[in-house]
N, C-alpha and C positions, 0 to 999 in steps of 0.2 A: 667719740661714742656719741652716739645719737641715744634716742630713745628715752622711755621714761625710769627715773632711778624709784617710782612708787612701785613696778611690779616686784612681787611677791612670792616665791616660790616654796615650796617644802620639802624635805628630803627625809629619809632615817638612815639610820647607822645600822650595819649589817653586823654579824657576830663578830667580826674582825676590826671593827672600828672603823670600816670603810665607809664612805658618805659618796653618792652619787649627785653631781652637779647638774640642774636640770639642762635639759637641752638649750631652753630659750637664753639661759644665762653663757652657758658654754659657747653658744653661736655670738652672743654679742660681744664676748671678750677674745673671742677666737681663740678657746682654750680645746685644745685637739690633745691626743695621746700624747706623753710625754712633754708636755707644758709643764714648767716648773713653777708650783705657787708656792710664795711665802706664807706661813702660818702663824699668827701670834692668836695669844688668849690670856683673859684675864677678867675673874669675877662673872664668871660665866657668859663671857662673850669670845666668840672666834671670829676675827678676821682675817681673811684670804686675800691675796696679792697676787696677781700673776707677774710673774718675773720676765723680761724680754732676755736679759743676758747680762747674768750677774748684779750687784747692785748700782744704780745711778745715784748720782746727788740727790737728783729728785725723791726715789725710793728711800735713801736715809732721810729726807726730810720729812716724806710723809709716816717712817715709821717714828720718829722723834714727834711729830703731831700726834700720833695716837697715843703715845706714851703719855705727853703731857695731860691729854684727854683724860686718861684712865686716873692720872695723880689728880685732877681737880674734880672728876667726880666720887673718888674715895675722901677727898677732905672738904666734900660738900660746895666746893665752889662750880656751879653748873647753873644753866639756866633752862626753862621751861619754855619750848617753842611750839607753834604749831607746827602741823605734819606738814603743810606746805612750805614754811621756812624751814623746817630741817630738810627735806628735799631737797628744797634750792639749794642750799648750803652746800650738800652731800655732792649734789651736781658738779658744784663749781669748785668743791674740791677735788 
């Protein structure tokens, strides 16, 4: 997955609660009609992860890391970083 993690796109929810994933992001992650996405939400943050075929060990690891990160945020254990450091770590993740 090449590209820049810094790209930010905006979308709106429809009256039915549906959102459109912007074209650039759909192309970058090869999201097509019928693609399955896992959705997690907590504290005003929604995370989408494209699923290839079921949950792999790597997917479960990623979900555990997200859960641990939310706990750290809730309990005040987090660090403030520069935008560049954040996106570098996000890209590595």
